[in-house]
PQR file with spaces between the fields and no chain letter, atoms N, CA, C, O and H, PARSE charges and radii, in Angstrom:
ATOM       1  N    UNK     1     -66.528    5.460   47.929 -0.4000 1.5000
ATOM       2  CA   UNK     1     -67.293    6.690   47.800 -0.0000 2.0000
ATOM       3  C    UNK     1     -67.469    7.004   46.318  0.5500 1.7000
ATOM       4  O    UNK     1     -66.509    6.880   45.557 -0.5500 1.4000
ATOM       5  N    UNK     2     -68.642    7.399   45.891 -0.4000 1.5000
ATOM       6  CA   UNK     2     -68.979    7.692   44.506 -0.0000 2.0000
ATOM       7  C    UNK     2     -68.626    9.137   44.190  0.5500 1.7000
ATOM       8  O    UNK     2     -68.991   10.050   44.931 -0.5500 1.4000
ATOM       9  H    UNK     2     -69.422    7.500   46.509  0.4000 1.0000
ATOM      10  N    UNK     3     -67.922    9.337   43.096 -0.4000 1.5000
ATOM      11  CA   UNK     3     -67.531   10.685   42.691 -0.0000 2.0000
ATOM      12  C    UNK     3     -68.394   11.131   41.519  0.5500 1.7000
ATOM      13  O    UNK     3     -68.626   10.355   40.592 -0.5500 1.4000
ATOM      14  H    UNK     3     -67.626    8.595   42.494  0.4000 1.0000
ATOM      15  N    UNK     4     -68.863   12.350   41.548 -0.4000 1.5000
ATOM      16  CA   UNK     4     -69.670   12.904   40.470 -0.0000 2.0000
ATOM      17  C    UNK     4     -68.870   13.897   39.632  0.5500 1.7000
ATOM      18  O    UNK     4     -69.439   14.736   38.933 -0.5500 1.4000
ATOM      19  H    UNK     4     -68.674   12.980   42.301  0.4000 1.0000
ATOM      20  N    UNK     5     -67.568   13.792   39.709 -0.4000 1.5000
ATOM      21  CA   UNK     5     -66.695   14.721   38.986 -0.0000 2.0000
ATOM      22  C    UNK     5     -66.630   14.421   37.506  0.5500 1.7000
ATOM      23  O    UNK     5     -67.544   13.825   36.937 -0.5500 1.4000
ATOM      24  H    UNK     5     -67.106   13.111   40.277  0.4000 1.0000
ATOM      25  N    UNK     6     -65.544   14.840   36.890 -0.4000 1.5000
ATOM      26  CA   UNK     6     -65.339   14.668   35.456 -0.0000 2.0000
ATOM      27  C    UNK     6     -65.362   13.185   35.091  0.5500 1.7000
ATOM      28  O    UNK     6     -64.667   12.377   35.708 -0.5500 1.4000
ATOM      29  H    UNK     6     -64.802   15.325   37.353  0.4000 1.0000
ATOM      30  N    UNK     7     -66.163   12.831   34.087 -0.4000 1.5000
ATOM      31  CA   UNK     7     -66.315   11.427   33.719 -0.0000 2.0000
ATOM      32  C    UNK     7     -65.490   11.049   32.483  0.5500 1.7000
ATOM      33  O    UNK     7     -65.814   10.074   31.805 -0.5500 1.4000
ATOM      34  H    UNK     7     -66.727   13.486   33.585  0.4000 1.0000
ATOM      35  N    UNK     8     -64.436   11.801   32.184 -0.4000 1.5000
ATOM      36  CA   UNK     8     -63.598   11.417   31.050 -0.0000 2.0000
ATOM      37  C    UNK     8     -62.820   10.166   31.412  0.5500 1.7000
ATOM      38  O    UNK     8     -62.270   10.035   32.506 -0.5500 1.4000
ATOM      39  H    UNK     8     -64.173   12.593   32.735  0.4000 1.0000
ATOM      40  N    UNK     9     -62.796    9.270   30.471 -0.4000 1.5000
ATOM      41  CA   UNK     9     -62.123    8.009   30.703 -0.0000 2.0000
ATOM      42  C    UNK     9     -60.971    7.885   29.715  0.5500 1.7000
ATOM      43  O    UNK     9     -61.165    8.005   28.505 -0.5500 1.4000
ATOM      44  H    UNK     9     -63.242    9.377   29.582  0.4000 1.0000
ATOM      45  N    UNK    10     -59.800    7.650   30.224 -0.4000 1.5000
ATOM      46  CA   UNK    10     -58.640    7.477   29.352 -0.0000 2.0000
ATOM      47  C    UNK    10     -58.541    6.004   28.977  0.5500 1.7000
ATOM      48  O    UNK    10     -58.523    5.127   29.841 -0.5500 1.4000
ATOM      49  H    UNK    10     -59.642    7.552   31.206  0.4000 1.0000
ATOM      50  N    UNK    11     -58.479    5.750   27.683 -0.4000 1.5000
ATOM      51  CA   UNK    11     -58.312    4.378   27.220 -0.0000 2.0000
ATOM      52  C    UNK    11     -56.999    4.281   26.469  0.5500 1.7000
ATOM      53  O    UNK    11     -56.617    5.213   25.761 -0.5500 1.4000
ATOM      54  H    UNK    11     -58.493    6.462   26.981  0.4000 1.0000
ATOM      55  N    UNK    12     -56.312    3.170   26.615 -0.4000 1.5000
ATOM      56  CA   UNK    12     -55.036    3.026   25.906 -0.0000 2.0000
ATOM      57  C    UNK    12     -55.271    2.935   24.403  0.5500 1.7000
ATOM      58  O    UNK    12     -56.291    2.419   23.944 -0.5500 1.4000
ATOM      59  H    UNK    12     -56.623    2.413   27.189  0.4000 1.0000
ATOM      60  N    UNK    13     -54.325    3.436   23.666 -0.4000 1.5000
ATOM      61  CA   UNK    13     -54.424    3.405   22.205 -0.0000 2.0000
ATOM      62  C    UNK    13     -54.345    1.969   21.712  0.5500 1.7000
ATOM      63  O    UNK    13     -53.513    1.190   22.175 -0.5500 1.4000
ATOM      64  H    UNK    13     -53.497    3.855   24.038  0.4000 1.0000
ATOM      65  N    UNK    14     -55.213    1.624   20.771 -0.4000 1.5000
ATOM      66  CA   UNK    14     -55.203    0.267   20.242 -0.0000 2.0000
ATOM      67  C    UNK    14     -54.221    0.109   19.092  0.5500 1.7000
ATOM      68  O    UNK    14     -53.868   -1.015   18.736 -0.5500 1.4000
ATOM      69  H    UNK    14     -55.889    2.257   20.394  0.4000 1.0000
ATOM      70  N    UNK    15     -53.772    1.216   18.505 -0.4000 1.5000
ATOM      71  CA   UNK    15     -52.810    1.110   17.417 -0.0000 2.0000
ATOM      72  C    UNK    15     -51.394    1.255   17.959  0.5500 1.7000
ATOM      73  O    UNK    15     -51.122    2.133   18.778 -0.5500 1.4000
ATOM      74  H    UNK    15     -54.059    2.129   18.795  0.4000 1.0000
ATOM      75  N    UNK    16     -50.472    0.369   17.488 -0.4000 1.5000
ATOM      76  CA   UNK    16     -49.096    0.462   17.963 -0.0000 2.0000
ATOM      77  C    UNK    16     -48.424    1.727   17.459  0.5500 1.7000
ATOM      78  O    UNK    16     -48.793    2.281   16.424 -0.5500 1.4000
ATOM      79  H    UNK    16     -50.692   -0.345   16.823  0.4000 1.0000
ATOM      80  N    UNK    17     -47.442    2.163   18.206 -0.4000 1.5000
ATOM      81  CA   UNK    17     -46.714    3.353   17.777 -0.0000 2.0000
ATOM      82  C    UNK    17     -45.819    2.994   16.601  0.5500 1.7000
ATOM      83  O    UNK    17     -45.320    1.872   16.508 -0.5500 1.4000
ATOM      84  H    UNK    17     -47.142    1.712   19.047  0.4000 1.0000
ATOM      85  N    UNK    18     -45.621    3.948   15.709 -0.4000 1.5000
ATOM      86  CA   UNK    18     -44.875    3.686   14.480 -0.0000 2.0000
ATOM      87  C    UNK    18     -43.437    3.258   14.741  0.5500 1.7000
ATOM      88  O    UNK    18     -42.914    2.416   14.011 -0.5500 1.4000
ATOM      89  H    UNK    18     -46.027    4.859   15.784  0.4000 1.0000
ATOM      90  N    UNK    19     -42.794    3.798   15.739 -0.4000 1.5000
ATOM      91  CA   UNK    19     -41.427    3.396   16.051 -0.0000 2.0000
ATOM      92  C    UNK    19     -41.368    1.945   16.462  0.5500 1.7000
ATOM      93  O    UNK    19     -40.432    1.235   16.095 -0.5500 1.4000
ATOM      94  H    UNK    19     -43.218    4.482   16.332  0.4000 1.0000
ATOM      95  N    UNK    20     -42.350    1.493   17.217 -0.4000 1.5000
ATOM      96  CA   UNK    20     -42.412    0.100   17.644 -0.0000 2.0000
ATOM      97  C    UNK    20     -42.646   -0.832   16.479  0.5500 1.7000
ATOM      98  O    UNK    20     -42.104   -1.937   16.448 -0.5500 1.4000
ATOM      99  H    UNK    20     -43.110    2.070   17.515  0.4000 1.0000
ATOM     100  N    UNK    21     -43.451   -0.398   15.512 -0.4000 1.5000
ATOM     101  CA   UNK    21     -43.709   -1.215   14.323 -0.0000 2.0000
ATOM     102  C    UNK    21     -42.424   -1.437   13.535  0.5500 1.7000
ATOM     103  O    UNK    21     -42.155   -2.544   13.069 -0.5500 1.4000
ATOM     104  H    UNK    21     -43.890    0.499   15.537  0.4000 1.0000
ATOM     105  N    UNK    22     -41.637   -0.382   13.391 -0.4000 1.5000
ATOM     106  CA   UNK    22     -40.380   -0.496   12.651 -0.0000 2.0000
ATOM     107  C    UNK    22     -39.446   -1.461   13.353  0.5500 1.7000
ATOM     108  O    UNK    22     -38.834   -2.312   12.706 -0.5500 1.4000
ATOM     109  H    UNK    22     -41.855    0.517   13.770  0.4000 1.0000
ATOM     110  N    UNK    23     -39.327   -1.341   14.659 -0.4000 1.5000
ATOM     111  CA   UNK    23     -38.436   -2.209   15.424 -0.0000 2.0000
ATOM     112  C    UNK    23     -38.886   -3.658   15.343  0.5500 1.7000
ATOM     113  O    UNK    23     -38.062   -4.551   15.142 -0.5500 1.4000
ATOM     114  H    UNK    23     -39.824   -0.650   15.184  0.4000 1.0000
ATOM     115  N    UNK    24     -40.172   -3.903   15.495 -0.4000 1.5000
ATOM     116  CA   UNK    24     -40.693   -5.262   15.444 -0.0000 2.0000
ATOM     117  C    UNK    24     -40.543   -5.835   14.042  0.5500 1.7000
ATOM     118  O    UNK    24     -40.144   -6.989   13.887 -0.5500 1.4000
ATOM     119  H    UNK    24     -40.841   -3.178   15.658  0.4000 1.0000
ATOM     120  N    UNK    25     -40.853   -5.056   13.033 -0.4000 1.5000
ATOM     121  CA   UNK    25     -40.721   -5.518   11.651 -0.0000 2.0000
ATOM     122  C    UNK    25     -39.288   -5.843   11.301  0.5500 1.7000
ATOM     123  O    UNK    25     -39.008   -6.848   10.649 -0.5500 1.4000
ATOM     124  H    UNK    25     -41.177   -4.118   13.159  0.4000 1.0000
ATOM     125  N    UNK    26     -38.397   -5.003   11.731 -0.4000 1.5000
ATOM     126  CA   UNK    26     -36.975   -5.222   11.464 -0.0000 2.0000
ATOM     127  C    UNK    26     -36.488   -6.487   12.167  0.5500 1.7000
ATOM     128  O    UNK    26     -35.743   -7.276   11.585 -0.5500 1.4000
ATOM     129  H    UNK    26     -38.625   -4.186   12.261  0.4000 1.0000
ATOM     130  N    UNK    27     -36.905   -6.679   13.409 -0.4000 1.5000
ATOM     131  CA   UNK    27     -36.506   -7.864   14.166 -0.0000 2.0000
ATOM     132  C    UNK    27     -37.041   -9.131   13.508  0.5500 1.7000
ATOM     133  O    UNK    27     -36.340  -10.140   13.432 -0.5500 1.4000
ATOM     134  H    UNK    27     -37.510   -6.038   13.881  0.4000 1.0000
ATOM     135  N    UNK    28     -38.285   -9.077   13.031 -0.4000 1.5000
ATOM     136  CA   UNK    28     -38.867  -10.241   12.359 -0.0000 2.0000
ATOM     137  C    UNK    28     -38.150  -10.556   11.056  0.5500 1.7000
ATOM     138  O    UNK    28     -37.896  -11.721   10.749 -0.5500 1.4000
ATOM     139  H    UNK    28     -38.854   -8.257   13.093  0.4000 1.0000
ATOM     140  N    UNK    29     -37.823   -9.516   10.287 -0.4000 1.5000
ATOM     141  CA   UNK    29     -37.099   -9.733    9.031 -0.0000 2.0000
ATOM     142  C    UNK    29     -35.725  -10.349    9.297  0.5500 1.7000
ATOM     143  O    UNK    29     -35.299  -11.252    8.577 -0.5500 1.4000
ATOM     144  H    UNK    29     -38.029   -8.570   10.536  0.4000 1.0000
ATOM     145  N    UNK    30     -35.037   -9.864   10.326 -0.4000 1.5000
ATOM     146  CA   UNK    30     -33.718  -10.399   10.660 -0.0000 2.0000
ATOM     147  C    UNK    30     -33.816  -11.855   11.096  0.5500 1.7000
ATOM     148  O    UNK    30     -32.994  -12.677   10.688 -0.5500 1.4000
ATOM     149  H    UNK    30     -35.383   -9.131   10.911  0.4000 1.0000
ATOM     150  N    UNK    31     -34.810  -12.187   11.920 -0.4000 1.5000
ATOM     151  CA   UNK    31     -34.993  -13.562   12.382 -0.0000 2.0000
ATOM     152  C    UNK    31     -35.310  -14.475   11.205  0.5500 1.7000
ATOM     153  O    UNK    31     -34.780  -15.583   11.121 -0.5500 1.4000
ATOM     154  H    UNK    31     -35.477  -11.519   12.250  0.4000 1.0000
ATOM     155  N    UNK    32     -36.171  -14.020   10.296 -0.4000 1.5000
ATOM     156  CA   UNK    32     -36.532  -14.806    9.122 -0.0000 2.0000
ATOM     157  C    UNK    32     -35.298  -15.050    8.252  0.5500 1.7000
ATOM     158  O    UNK    32     -35.054  -16.175    7.816 -0.5500 1.4000
ATOM     159  H    UNK    32     -36.601  -13.120   10.365  0.4000 1.0000
ATOM     160  N    UNK    33     -34.529  -13.999    8.003 -0.4000 1.5000
ATOM     161  CA   UNK    33     -33.354  -14.125    7.141 -0.0000 2.0000
ATOM     162  C    UNK    33     -32.332  -15.070    7.755  0.5500 1.7000
ATOM     163  O    UNK    33     -31.707  -15.857    7.045 -0.5500 1.4000
ATOM     164  H    UNK    33     -34.727  -13.085    8.356  0.4000 1.0000
ATOM     165  N    UNK    34     -32.160  -14.997    9.069 -0.4000 1.5000
ATOM     166  CA   UNK    34     -31.235  -15.909    9.758 -0.0000 2.0000
ATOM     167  C    UNK    34     -31.672  -17.355    9.568  0.5500 1.7000
ATOM     168  O    UNK    34     -30.841  -18.236    9.348 -0.5500 1.4000
ATOM     169  H    UNK    34     -32.667  -14.358    9.646  0.4000 1.0000
ATOM     170  N    UNK    35     -32.970  -17.596    9.652 -0.4000 1.5000
ATOM     171  CA   UNK    35     -33.511  -18.943    9.492 -0.0000 2.0000
ATOM     172  C    UNK    35     -33.309  -19.432    8.062  0.5500 1.7000
ATOM     173  O    UNK    35     -32.924  -20.582    7.849 -0.5500 1.4000
ATOM     174  H    UNK    35     -33.645  -16.881    9.831  0.4000 1.0000
ATOM     175  N    UNK    36     -33.565  -18.574    7.087 -0.4000 1.5000
ATOM     176  CA   UNK    36     -33.402  -18.941    5.683 -0.0000 2.0000
ATOM     177  C    UNK    36     -31.940  -19.262    5.377  0.5500 1.7000
ATOM     178  O    UNK    36     -31.654  -20.191    4.621 -0.5500 1.4000
ATOM     179  H    UNK    36     -33.878  -17.641    7.260  0.4000 1.0000
ATOM     180  N    UNK    37     -31.026  -18.508    5.954 -0.4000 1.5000
ATOM     181  CA   UNK    37     -29.598  -18.682    5.686 -0.0000 2.0000
ATOM     182  C    UNK    37     -28.987  -19.865    6.447  0.5500 1.7000
ATOM     183  O    UNK    37     -27.867  -20.276    6.145 -0.5500 1.4000
ATOM     184  H    UNK    37     -31.259  -17.754    6.568  0.4000 1.0000
ATOM     185  N    UNK    38     -29.700  -20.407    7.414 -0.4000 1.5000
ATOM     186  CA   UNK    38     -29.175  -21.490    8.243 -0.0000 2.0000
ATOM     187  C    UNK    38     -28.949  -22.750    7.404  0.5500 1.7000
ATOM     188  O    UNK    38     -29.782  -23.108    6.572 -0.5500 1.4000
ATOM     189  H    UNK    38     -30.610  -20.073    7.659  0.4000 1.0000
ATOM     190  N    UNK    39     -27.816  -23.415    7.632 -0.4000 1.5000
ATOM     191  CA   UNK    39     -27.489  -24.644    6.904 -0.0000 2.0000
ATOM     192  C    UNK    39     -28.348  -25.785    7.435  0.5500 1.7000
ATOM     193  O    UNK    39     -28.533  -25.934    8.643 -0.5500 1.4000
ATOM     194  H    UNK    39     -27.139  -23.124    8.308  0.4000 1.0000
ATOM     195  N    UNK    40     -28.870  -26.590    6.508 -0.4000 1.5000
ATOM     196  CA   UNK    40     -29.657  -27.761    6.899 -0.0000 2.0000
ATOM     197  C    UNK    40     -28.674  -28.884    7.216  0.5500 1.7000
ATOM     198  O    UNK    40     -27.822  -29.215    6.391 -0.5500 1.4000
ATOM     199  H    UNK    40     -28.720  -26.469    5.526  0.4000 1.0000
ATOM     200  N    UNK    41     -28.788  -29.468    8.401 -0.4000 1.5000
ATOM     201  CA   UNK    41     -27.859  -30.551    8.772 -0.0000 2.0000
ATOM     202  C    UNK    41     -27.963  -31.740    7.810  0.5500 1.7000
ATOM     203  O    UNK    41     -29.042  -32.048    7.303 -0.5500 1.4000
ATOM     204  H    UNK    41     -29.480  -29.200    9.071  0.4000 1.0000
ATOM     205  N    UNK    42     -26.830  -32.398    7.568 -0.4000 1.5000
ATOM     206  CA   UNK    42     -26.788  -33.534    6.654 -0.0000 2.0000
ATOM     207  C    UNK    42     -27.741  -34.643    7.085  0.5500 1.7000
ATOM     208  O    UNK    42     -28.341  -35.310    6.243 -0.5500 1.4000
ATOM     209  H    UNK    42     -25.954  -32.148    7.979  0.4000 1.0000
ATOM     210  N    UNK    43     -27.881  -34.842    8.397 -0.4000 1.5000
ATOM     211  CA   UNK    43     -28.784  -35.884    8.898 -0.0000 2.0000
ATOM     212  C    UNK    43     -30.229  -35.606    8.475  0.5500 1.7000
ATOM     213  O    UNK    43     -30.977  -36.524    8.138 -0.5500 1.4000
ATOM     214  H    UNK    43     -27.392  -34.301    9.082  0.4000 1.0000
ATOM     215  N    UNK    44     -30.604  -34.342    8.498 -0.4000 1.5000
ATOM     216  CA   UNK    44     -31.962  -33.959    8.112 -0.0000 2.0000
ATOM     217  C    UNK    44     -32.155  -34.164    6.607  0.5500 1.7000
ATOM     218  O    UNK    44     -33.195  -34.667    6.180 -0.5500 1.4000
ATOM     219  H    UNK    44     -29.997  -33.596    8.772  0.4000 1.0000
ATOM     220  N    UNK    45     -31.173  -33.781    5.812 -0.4000 1.5000
ATOM     221  CA   UNK    45     -31.258  -33.987    4.368 -0.0000 2.0000
ATOM     222  C    UNK    45     -31.343  -35.474    4.032  0.5500 1.7000
ATOM     223  O    UNK    45     -32.083  -35.869    3.131 -0.5500 1.4000
ATOM     224  H    UNK    45     -30.328  -33.373    6.159  0.4000 1.0000
ATOM     225  N    UNK    46     -30.587  -36.295    4.755 -0.4000 1.5000
ATOM     226  CA   UNK    46     -30.635  -37.741    4.550 -0.0000 2.0000
ATOM     227  C    UNK    46     -32.019  -38.291    4.864  0.5500 1.7000
ATOM     228  O    UNK    46     -32.562  -39.095    4.107 -0.5500 1.4000
ATOM     229  H    UNK    46     -29.986  -35.975    5.487  0.4000 1.0000
ATOM     230  N    UNK    47     -32.580  -37.858    5.977 -0.4000 1.5000
ATOM     231  CA   UNK    47     -33.910  -38.293    6.380 -0.0000 2.0000
ATOM     232  C    UNK    47     -34.960  -37.860    5.349  0.5500 1.7000
ATOM     233  O    UNK    47     -35.845  -38.642    5.000 -0.5500 1.4000
ATOM     234  H    UNK    47     -32.139  -37.205    6.593  0.4000 1.0000
ATOM     235  N    UNK    48     -34.865  -36.644    4.872 -0.4000 1.5000
ATOM     236  CA   UNK    48     -35.798  -36.149    3.863 -0.0000 2.0000
ATOM     237  C    UNK    48     -35.684  -36.930    2.558  0.5500 1.7000
ATOM     238  O    UNK    48     -36.693  -37.197    1.905 -0.5500 1.4000
ATOM     239  H    UNK    48     -34.147  -36.009    5.156  0.4000 1.0000
ATOM     240  N    UNK    49     -34.465  -37.298    2.175 -0.4000 1.5000
ATOM     241  CA   UNK    49     -34.294  -38.069    0.936 -0.0000 2.0000
ATOM     242  C    UNK    49     -34.922  -39.456    1.055  0.5500 1.7000
ATOM     243  O    UNK    49     -35.382  -40.010    0.057 -0.5500 1.4000
ATOM     244  H    UNK    49     -33.645  -37.082    2.706  0.4000 1.0000
ATOM     245  N    UNK    50     -34.947  -40.025    2.264 -0.4000 1.5000
ATOM     246  CA   UNK    50     -35.566  -41.343    2.473 -0.0000 2.0000
ATOM     247  C    UNK    50     -37.094  -41.274    2.379  0.5500 1.7000
ATOM     248  O    UNK    50     -37.744  -42.269    2.057 -0.5500 1.4000
ATOM     249  H    UNK    50     -34.573  -39.575    3.075  0.4000 1.0000
ATOM     250  N    UNK    51     -37.658  -40.109    2.659 -0.4000 1.5000
ATOM     251  CA   UNK    51     -39.117  -39.953    2.595 -0.0000 2.0000
ATOM     252  C    UNK    51     -39.617  -39.848    1.151  0.5500 1.7000
ATOM     253  O    UNK    51     -40.749  -40.230    0.854 -0.5500 1.4000
ATOM     254  H    UNK    51     -37.131  -39.301    2.921  0.4000 1.0000
ATOM     255  N    UNK    52     -38.782  -39.337    0.271 -0.4000 1.5000
ATOM     256  CA   UNK    52     -39.220  -39.071   -1.106 -0.0000 2.0000
ATOM     257  C    UNK    52     -38.967  -40.165   -2.004  0.5500 1.7000
ATOM     258  O    UNK    52     -39.285  -40.075   -3.190 -0.5500 1.4000
ATOM     259  H    UNK    52     -37.862  -39.027    0.512  0.4000 1.0000
């Protein structure tokens, strides 16, 4: 059935909420820092030295 009532349409916001941005940014920074701090295995260093 077709309604002729109020035609306002709610659309979801395209911009993320600021609290979510902080949480996501913080999580990404922590993941990046963990990766940077990770020790490179000796086998990988050996393999890399053979390539150069």
